[in-house]
C-alpha positions as CSV (number, residue, x, y, z in Angstrom):
1,D,112.9,65.2,124.5
2,W,113.7,68.9,123.8
3,C,117.2,69.9,124.8
4,I,116.6,73.6,125.9
5,S,120.4,74.6,126.4
6,R,122.7,76.0,123.8
7,Q,126.4,76.6,124.0
8,L,126.2,80.2,122.5
9,W,127.8,83.5,123.6
10,W,124.4,85.3,123.1
11,G,120.9,84.7,124.4
12,H,119.2,84.2,127.7
13,R,121.3,82.5,130.3
14,I,119.5,79.5,131.8
15,P,118.2,80.5,135.1
16,A,119.7,77.4,136.9
17,Y,122.4,77.7,139.7
18,F,124.9,75.0,140.9
19,I,125.5,75.1,144.7
20,T,128.9,74.9,146.3
21,V,129.3,74.7,150.0
22,K,132.0,76.6,151.4
23,G,134.5,74.5,153.4
24,E,133.3,71.3,151.7
25,K,134.6,69.4,148.6
26,E,132.7,70.4,145.4
27,V,130.6,67.7,144.2
28,D,130.3,66.8,140.4
29,D,127.9,69.2,138.6
30,S,126.0,66.3,137.3
31,C,124.4,65.8,140.6
32,D,120.8,67.1,140.4
33,D,120.7,67.6,144.2
34,Y,123.0,70.6,144.1
35,W,121.0,72.4,141.3
36,V,118.3,75.2,141.9
37,S,116.3,77.3,139.4
38,A,115.2,80.8,140.2
39,L,114.2,84.1,138.8
40,S,117.2,85.8,140.4
41,E,120.4,85.0,142.4
42,Q,118.7,86.1,145.6
43,E,115.8,83.8,145.1
44,A,118.3,80.9,144.2
45,I,120.2,81.5,147.5
46,I,117.0,81.2,149.4
47,K,116.2,78.0,147.8
48,A,119.7,76.6,148.2
49,C,119.7,77.3,151.9
50,K,116.2,75.7,152.4
51,K,117.3,72.7,150.1
52,L,120.6,71.9,152.0
53,N,119.5,73.3,155.4
54,L,122.4,75.7,155.6
55,P,123.0,79.4,156.3
56,A,123.5,81.7,153.4
57,E,127.1,82.5,154.5
58,R,128.1,78.9,153.5
59,I,126.4,79.0,150.0
60,H,128.1,79.9,146.8
61,L,126.3,79.8,143.5
62,R,127.5,79.5,140.0
63,Q,124.9,80.1,137.2
64,D,124.9,77.7,134.3
65,E,126.9,79.2,131.3
66,D,124.6,77.8,128.6
67,V,121.8,79.9,127.1
68,L,118.3,78.9,126.5
69,D,117.3,77.6,123.1
70,T,116.0,80.5,121.0
71,W,112.4,78.8,120.7
72,F,112.2,78.4,124.3
73,S,112.9,82.0,125.0
74,S,110.6,82.9,122.0
75,A,107.7,80.7,123.3
76,L,107.6,83.0,126.4
77,F,107.2,86.2,124.4
78,P,103.5,86.5,124.2
79,F,103.2,87.1,128.0
80,S,106.7,87.6,129.2
81,V,106.8,91.0,127.3
82,F,103.9,92.2,129.4
83,G,105.7,91.5,132.8
84,W,104.8,87.9,133.5
85,P,104.9,86.3,136.0
86,S,103.8,89.5,137.6
87,Q,100.2,90.1,137.0
88,T,100.6,93.5,135.6
89,Q,98.0,95.7,134.0
90,D,99.4,95.3,130.6
91,L,99.2,91.6,130.9
92,K,95.5,91.8,131.8
93,N,94.8,94.4,128.9
94,F,96.7,92.8,126.0
95,Y,97.1,89.1,126.9
96,P,95.9,86.9,125.2
97,G,96.1,88.4,121.6
98,N,93.9,87.9,118.7
99,L,96.3,87.2,115.8
100,L,99.8,86.0,115.3
101,E,101.5,86.7,112.0
102,T,104.5,84.5,111.1
103,G,106.1,82.2,108.4
104,Y,104.9,78.5,107.8
105,D,108.5,77.3,108.2
106,I,108.5,78.0,111.9
107,L,105.1,76.7,112.7
108,F,106.4,73.8,114.9
109,F,109.4,75.7,116.2
110,W,107.7,78.8,117.5
111,V,103.9,78.7,117.1
112,A,103.2,75.3,118.6
113,R,105.6,76.0,121.5
114,M,103.9,79.3,122.1
115,V,100.6,77.4,122.5
116,F,102.2,74.9,124.8
117,F,103.7,77.5,127.1
118,G,100.8,79.8,127.1
119,Q,98.4,77.0,128.0
120,K,100.6,75.6,130.7
121,L,101.8,78.9,132.4
122,T,98.8,81.1,132.0
123,G,95.9,78.7,131.4
124,Q,95.1,80.6,128.0
125,L,95.9,80.2,124.4
126,P,98.2,83.2,123.5
127,F,96.2,84.0,120.3
128,K,93.1,82.9,118.4
129,E,94.3,82.8,114.8
130,V,97.6,82.4,113.0
131,Y,98.3,84.2,109.6
132,L,101.2,82.4,107.7
133,H,102.8,84.7,105.3
134,S,104.9,83.7,102.5
135,V,108.7,83.0,102.6
136,V,110.7,85.6,100.6
137,R,113.0,84.1,98.0
138,D,115.2,85.6,95.3
139,A,114.0,86.4,91.8
140,H,114.8,82.8,90.7
141,G,112.8,81.1,93.5
142,R,116.0,80.1,95.5
143,K,115.9,80.4,99.3
144,M,118.0,83.4,100.4
145,S,121.3,81.9,101.8
146,K,124.6,83.4,102.9
147,S,126.4,80.5,101.1
148,L,124.6,81.5,97.9
149,G,125.4,85.1,98.4
150,N,121.8,86.0,97.3
151,V,120.5,87.5,100.5
152,I,118.8,90.9,99.9
153,D,119.0,93.4,102.6
154,P,115.7,95.3,102.8
155,L,117.7,98.5,103.5
156,D,119.5,98.1,100.2
157,V,116.1,98.1,98.5
158,I,114.8,101.0,100.4
159,R,117.9,103.1,100.1
160,G,119.5,101.8,96.9
161,T,123.0,100.5,96.5
162,S,125.7,99.9,94.0
163,L,127.0,96.6,92.7
164,L,130.3,97.2,94.2
165,E,128.7,97.6,97.6
166,L,126.9,94.4,97.1
167,F,130.2,92.8,96.4
168,N,131.8,94.2,99.5
169,K,129.2,92.9,101.6
170,L,130.1,89.3,100.7
171,G,133.5,89.7,102.2
172,F,131.9,90.3,105.7
173,G,130.6,86.7,105.6
174,N,132.5,83.5,106.1
175,L,132.3,82.5,102.5
176,D,135.4,81.0,100.8
177,A,137.0,82.4,97.6
178,N,135.0,80.1,95.4
179,E,131.6,80.8,97.0
180,I,132.3,84.6,96.8
181,A,133.1,84.3,93.1
182,R,129.9,82.4,92.4
183,A,127.9,84.8,94.4
184,E,129.4,87.8,92.6
185,K,128.5,86.2,89.2
186,G,124.9,85.9,90.5
187,L,124.9,89.5,91.7
188,R,126.4,90.7,88.5
189,H,123.7,89.0,86.5
190,D,120.7,90.1,88.7
191,Y,121.7,93.6,89.4
192,P,124.2,94.8,86.8
193,D,123.5,98.4,87.7
194,G,123.0,97.7,91.5
195,I,119.7,98.1,93.4
196,P,117.7,101.3,92.6
197,E,116.3,103.3,95.5
198,C,112.8,102.1,96.0
199,G,111.7,103.5,99.4
200,T,110.0,102.0,102.4
201,D,106.4,102.3,101.0
202,A,107.2,100.7,97.7
203,L,108.8,97.7,99.4
204,R,106.1,97.3,102.0
205,F,103.5,97.5,99.2
206,A,105.3,94.9,97.0
207,L,105.7,92.5,99.8
208,C,101.9,92.7,100.6
209,A,101.1,92.4,96.9
210,Y,103.2,89.3,96.6
211,T,101.2,87.3,99.2
212,G,98.9,86.2,96.4
213,Q,101.7,84.0,95.0
214,G,101.2,81.4,97.9
215,R,103.8,80.0,100.2
216,D,106.8,81.5,98.3
217,V,107.5,84.9,97.1
218,N,110.2,85.3,94.4
219,L,111.3,88.9,95.0
220,D,111.9,90.8,91.9
221,V,113.4,94.3,92.7
222,L,112.1,95.7,89.3
223,R,108.6,95.2,90.5
224,V,109.3,97.0,93.7
225,E,110.9,99.7,91.6
226,G,107.5,99.8,89.7
227,Y,105.9,100.5,92.9
228,R,108.2,103.4,93.5
229,H,106.8,104.9,90.3
230,F,103.3,104.2,91.6
231,C,104.2,106.3,94.7
232,N,105.3,109.1,92.3
233,K,101.8,108.8,90.5
234,I,100.1,109.2,93.8
235,W,102.2,112.2,94.6
236,N,101.4,113.9,91.4
237,A,97.8,113.1,91.7
238,F,97.7,114.7,95.0
239,K,99.6,117.8,93.7
240,F,97.1,118.2,90.9
241,T,94.2,117.8,93.5
242,L,95.6,120.6,95.6
243,M,96.0,122.8,92.7
244,T,92.4,122.2,91.5
245,L,90.9,122.6,95.0
246,G,92.6,126.1,95.3
247,N,93.6,128.0,98.6
248,T,90.0,129.0,99.5
249,F,88.4,125.5,99.2
250,I,86.4,124.3,102.2
251,P,85.1,120.6,102.1
252,V,81.6,119.9,103.3
253,D,81.5,118.2,106.7
254,R,79.4,115.3,105.4
255,F,79.6,114.5,101.7
256,H,76.5,114.5,99.6
257,L,75.5,114.7,95.9
258,F,74.8,118.1,94.6
259,G,72.3,117.2,91.7
260,V,74.7,118.4,88.9
261,E,77.0,115.5,88.8
262,R,78.3,114.2,85.4
263,V,78.1,110.5,84.6
264,V,82.0,110.2,85.3
265,D,81.4,111.8,88.8
266,L,78.8,109.1,89.6
267,W,81.1,106.5,88.3
268,I,84.1,107.4,90.2
269,L,81.9,107.3,93.3
270,S,80.7,103.9,92.2
271,R,84.3,102.5,91.7
272,L,85.5,104.0,95.0
273,S,82.7,102.1,96.9
274,A,83.8,98.9,95.0
275,C,87.4,99.5,96.1
276,V,86.3,100.1,99.7
277,K,84.2,96.8,99.6
278,A,87.1,94.9,98.2
279,A,89.5,96.2,100.8
280,D,87.1,95.3,103.6
281,E,86.7,91.8,102.2
282,G,90.5,91.4,101.7
283,F,91.4,92.5,105.3
284,S,88.7,90.4,106.9
285,Q,90.1,87.3,104.9
286,Y,93.7,88.2,105.4
287,D,93.9,88.4,101.6
288,F,96.2,91.3,101.5
289,S,97.1,91.0,97.7
290,K,93.2,91.6,97.0
291,V,93.5,94.9,98.8
292,T,96.6,96.1,97.1
293,T,95.2,95.0,93.7
294,A,92.0,97.0,94.3
295,C,93.9,100.1,95.6
296,F,96.5,99.8,92.8
297,S,93.8,99.6,90.1
298,F,91.5,102.2,91.6
299,W,94.5,104.7,92.0
300,L,96.1,104.2,88.5
301,Y,93.5,103.2,86.1
302,E,90.4,104.8,87.5
303,F,91.3,107.8,89.5
304,C,94.4,109.0,87.6
305,D,93.8,107.8,84.1
306,V,90.1,108.7,83.9
307,Y,88.6,110.9,86.5
308,L,91.5,113.4,86.9
309,E,91.7,113.9,83.2
310,S,87.9,114.4,83.1
311,V,88.2,117.1,85.7
312,K,90.7,119.3,83.7
313,P,88.1,120.7,81.2
314,V,85.5,121.2,83.9
315,M,87.8,123.9,85.5
316,Q,87.5,126.0,82.4
317,C,83.8,125.5,81.8
318,G,82.6,128.6,83.8
319,D,79.8,126.7,85.6
320,D,80.6,127.6,89.2
321,L,78.2,125.0,90.6
322,L,79.6,122.2,88.5
323,I,83.1,123.3,89.4
324,D,82.4,123.3,93.2
325,C,80.7,119.8,92.8
326,C,83.8,118.4,91.1
327,R,86.1,119.9,93.8
328,Q,84.0,118.3,96.6
329,I,84.0,114.9,94.8
330,L,87.8,115.2,94.1
331,Y,88.5,116.0,97.8
332,F,86.1,113.3,99.1
333,V,87.8,110.6,96.7
334,M,91.4,111.6,97.5
335,D,90.8,111.6,101.3
336,T,89.2,108.2,101.1
337,A,91.9,106.8,98.6
338,L,94.7,107.8,100.9
339,R,93.0,106.2,103.9
340,L,92.5,103.1,102.0
341,I,96.2,102.5,100.9
342,S,97.7,104.0,104.2
343,P,98.2,100.5,105.7
344,F,100.6,99.6,102.8
345,M,102.2,103.2,102.2
346,P,102.2,104.8,105.7
347,F,104.9,107.5,104.9
348,I,103.7,109.0,101.8
349,T,100.0,108.9,102.8
350,E,100.7,110.5,106.1
351,E,102.7,113.3,104.4
352,L,99.9,114.0,101.9
353,W,97.0,113.4,104.2
354,Q,98.3,116.3,106.4
355,R,98.2,118.7,103.5
356,L,94.5,118.1,102.7
357,P,92.3,120.9,103.7
358,S,90.6,120.5,107.1
359,L,86.9,120.1,107.4
360,A,84.9,123.1,108.5
361,H,83.3,122.0,111.8
362,V,84.6,118.5,112.3
363,Q,87.9,117.6,114.4
364,R,90.0,115.4,112.1
365,S,92.3,112.6,113.6
366,E,95.8,113.8,114.4
367,S,97.5,111.0,111.9
368,I,96.2,109.0,109.2
369,C,97.3,105.8,110.9
370,V,94.6,106.5,113.4
371,A,92.0,107.8,111.2
372,K,88.9,105.7,110.7
373,Y,89.3,103.2,107.8
374,P,86.6,103.3,105.2
375,T,84.0,100.7,105.5
376,P,81.3,99.6,103.0
377,K,78.5,100.9,105.1
378,E,79.7,104.5,104.7
379,Y,80.1,104.1,100.9
380,C,76.9,103.3,99.3
381,W,77.5,104.9,95.9
382,E,77.2,101.9,93.6
383,N,75.7,103.1,90.3
384,V,75.1,100.3,87.7
385,D,74.0,102.7,85.0
386,A,77.1,104.9,85.3
387,E,79.4,101.9,85.3
388,R,77.8,100.7,82.2
389,Q,78.1,103.9,80.3
390,I,81.7,104.6,81.2
391,S,82.6,101.1,80.3
392,L,81.3,101.6,76.8
393,A,82.9,105.0,76.7
394,M,86.3,103.7,77.8
395,S,86.0,100.9,75.0
396,I,85.6,103.6,72.4
397,V,88.5,105.6,73.9
398,R,90.7,102.6,73.8
399,S,89.9,101.6,70.2
400,T,90.3,105.3,69.0
401,R,93.7,105.5,70.8
402,A,94.7,102.3,69.1
403,V,93.9,103.8,65.7
404,R,96.0,106.7,66.5
405,A,98.8,104.6,67.6
406,D,98.7,102.5,64.4
407,Y,99.1,105.6,62.3
408,N,101.5,107.3,64.6
409,L,99.5,110.3,65.3
410,T,101.1,112.7,68.0
411,P,99.0,113.9,70.9
412,K,98.9,117.4,69.2
413,V,96.9,116.1,66.2
414,R,93.2,116.0,67.0
415,T,91.0,113.8,65.0
416,K,87.2,113.9,64.4
417,L,85.4,110.8,65.7
418,F,82.2,109.5,64.4
419,I,80.1,106.9,66.1
420,T,77.3,104.8,64.7
421,P,75.3,103.2,67.6
422,V,73.1,100.2,67.1
423,D,70.0,101.6,68.8
424,D,68.7,104.6,70.8
425,A,69.7,103.2,74.2
426,V,73.4,102.9,73.1
427,A,73.1,106.4,71.6
428,D,71.8,107.8,74.8
429,D,74.7,106.2,76.8
430,I,77.4,107.7,74.4
431,R,75.6,111.0,74.5
432,Q,76.1,111.2,78.2
433,C,79.8,110.6,77.8
434,E,80.7,112.6,74.6
435,D,82.9,115.1,76.6
436,L,84.8,112.4,78.3
437,I,85.2,110.4,75.0
438,A,86.7,113.5,73.3
439,T,89.0,114.4,76.2
440,L,90.5,110.8,76.6
441,S,90.6,110.0,72.9
442,L,92.2,113.3,71.9
443,S,89.4,114.0,69.5
444,S,88.5,117.4,68.3
445,N,84.8,116.6,68.4
446,V,82.4,113.6,68.8
447,E,79.5,113.1,66.5
448,Q,76.9,110.4,66.4
449,L,75.6,109.3,63.1
450,S,72.1,108.0,62.5
451,S,72.9,106.0,59.5
452,T,75.7,103.7,58.3
453,I,76.9,106.4,56.0
454,F,80.1,108.2,57.3
455,P,82.6,110.7,55.9
456,A,85.3,109.5,53.5
457,G,88.9,108.8,54.7
458,C,87.8,107.2,58.0
459,A,89.4,104.1,59.7
460,T,86.4,102.1,61.0
461,Y,86.4,99.7,64.0
462,P,83.6,97.9,65.8
463,I,83.1,98.3,69.5
464,G,81.6,94.8,70.2
465,S,77.9,94.7,69.2
466,K,77.3,98.2,70.5
467,C,78.5,100.6,67.8
468,N,81.3,101.2,65.2
469,I,83.8,104.2,65.5
470,H,85.0,106.0,62.5
471,V,88.3,108.0,63.0
472,L,88.9,110.7,60.3
473,L,92.4,110.3,59.0
474,Q,91.9,112.1,55.6
475,G,94.5,114.8,55.3
476,L,96.4,113.4,58.3
477,I,98.1,110.6,56.7
478,D,99.0,109.6,53.0
479,I,97.2,106.3,52.7
480,N,99.1,105.3,49.6
481,L,102.4,105.9,51.3
482,E,101.3,103.9,54.4
483,V,100.2,101.0,52.3
484,S,103.5,101.0,50.5
485,K,105.5,101.0,53.8
486,L,103.4,98.3,55.3
487,T,103.6,96.1,52.1
488,S,107.4,96.4,52.2
489,R,107.6,95.4,55.8
490,R,105.2,92.6,55.1
491,E,107.6,91.1,52.5
492,K,110.5,91.3,54.9
493,L,108.6,89.5,57.5
494,I,107.5,86.7,55.1
495,N,111.3,86.3,54.0
496,Q,112.2,86.1,57.8
497,L,109.5,83.5,58.4
498,D,110.6,81.4,55.5
499,A,114.2,81.5,56.6
500,F,113.1,80.3,60.1
501,K,110.9,77.6,58.6
502,K,113.9,76.4,56.6
503,V,116.2,76.3,59.5
504,M,113.7,74.7,61.8
505,T,112.8,71.9,59.3
506,T,116.5,70.9,58.6
507,V,117.5,67.3,59.1
508,D,118.7,66.6,62.8
509,Y,117.4,70.0,64.0
510,E,115.6,68.4,66.9
511,E,118.6,66.4,68.0
512,K,121.5,68.7,67.4
513,V,120.2,72.1,68.2
514,P,120.3,73.1,72.0
515,K,117.0,73.4,73.7
516,Q,117.5,77.0,74.6
517,V,118.1,77.9,70.9
518,K,115.0,76.0,69.8
519,E,112.9,77.7,72.4
520,S,114.3,81.1,71.2
521,N,113.4,80.3,67.7
522,I,109.9,79.3,68.5
523,T,109.3,82.5,70.3
524,K,110.8,84.6,67.6
525,E,108.7,82.9,65.0
526,A,105.5,83.5,67.0
527,E,106.6,87.2,67.4
528,L,107.0,87.6,63.6
529,K,103.6,85.8,62.9
530,S,101.9,88.1,65.2
531,E,103.4,91.3,63.7
532,L,102.6,89.9,60.2
533,T,98.9,89.4,61.1
534,H,98.8,93.0,62.5
535,I,100.3,94.4,59.3
536,E,98.0,92.6,57.1
537,E,95.1,93.7,59.0
538,S,96.4,97.4,58.8
539,I,96.8,97.1,55.1
540,S,93.3,95.7,54.7
541,A,91.9,98.7,56.8
542,L,94.0,101.1,54.8
543,V,92.8,99.7,51.4
544,G,89.2,99.7,52.6
545,M,89.7,103.5,53.7
546,L,91.1,104.2,50.2
547,E,88.3,102.5,48.5
548,N,85.7,104.2,50.6
549,T,87.4,107.7,49.9
550,E,87.3,106.9,46.1
551,R,83.5,106.0,46.2
552,H,82.8,109.5,47.9
553,L,84.8,111.2,45.3
């Protein structure tokens, strides 16, 4: 049995009325014969008169003081919100629905009862599918609970708050002094500087990205803050786009290729098509983390890190046809990318989308939230060749950057880059991307070598089985000094590792040393070994570079 009454001061009062007959002794309210249920008091009077065969003047009604169980009221929601039991136009238009989104923890309490009530009272199921989202927990995986004091108010994440304000909120509950002290300790550990302002879009995006974790989400505010920085990245990318388009730019009504595209132009269109396809698949499967991952990777690692950087030198090249081609592609990609991510970041995308130049002869939607969402049928720009070529180019760029980082070269220092490809096909792929490689790797120029002989003073690294790169460092670093510094550091690391080994092999180490200390020692030892390996590789490379220089001399 389901007890549907609750003794609470809030909720929907039970629509049941106890009848008292004026002039007669009041009967006990446990007598079912003196109860009627009705949608209103007027309807209840009519029912009471008919039930007791008395005139209305002799009837007095008292409505039950109890309220309906929350799940009883909620079970009526899918159709009562549209005016049921009246057969309103809204009820005809919007009931039944297609999808219900809820948490798995109330599957029985709410979902099942909506199904019962919908089938019984309307003859139809209230929805066809149910999407069960994750339950948000704190960063440690604990269920948010008032007694633990670990409940995170979404508004605090959106607007930001201080640690003191978090403490003050604990006092509004019914926690005792010991529980408040424990909760304050937890808050001080998790949010020593309070909660930073993250914004609505960042929180919304983070929660959708978290759905890939399964049934539980361990909410880490630092990750939400990371998505706030992502919002800043989108804003800055848009600002650069508007600056590059200029005040007189007019986008074409229907995007098409111009015939002068660079490899990187074809590549960004191919990657955009892949992102649209991933978003379409993700939404159709309710895999929202797949969509957020695709959008995040495209915006950050492909559009911002690669394509926007490749556009900068084009604007100075003097080729008007190529410049206009890049601007049209830039507009097309920006418009699509904003619409792709808008369901997760509606506020920033609306603000930016409204600032995009309007099409010449096509009426655009009033808002991005009602604009057509990109579909794979419209984005057939896949290009296997361009993706292969840019993939190789980016491998070269990453390795060149790693060399520069190893020797602490600043961005102002431009290095010469020599490449020895394994065959003509690889050489042709590299030739198509030389300008992009030079731009992204901060190289003064890129030159392919037809033989294995390369200039003296180069740091050499293999790029898989495709080619070798040679970064000219001669005159930029003192090789002997670098070897001396690295050798000194290596000796210190060896001594530290010997000390760790001595401590970890002492008698009774396993029995007496706390588990946390042992785990910390293992982690530190692994870090020292990793650094030692890297230093030895660097010394070996420098010695090889020195020997190569001496041979050329």
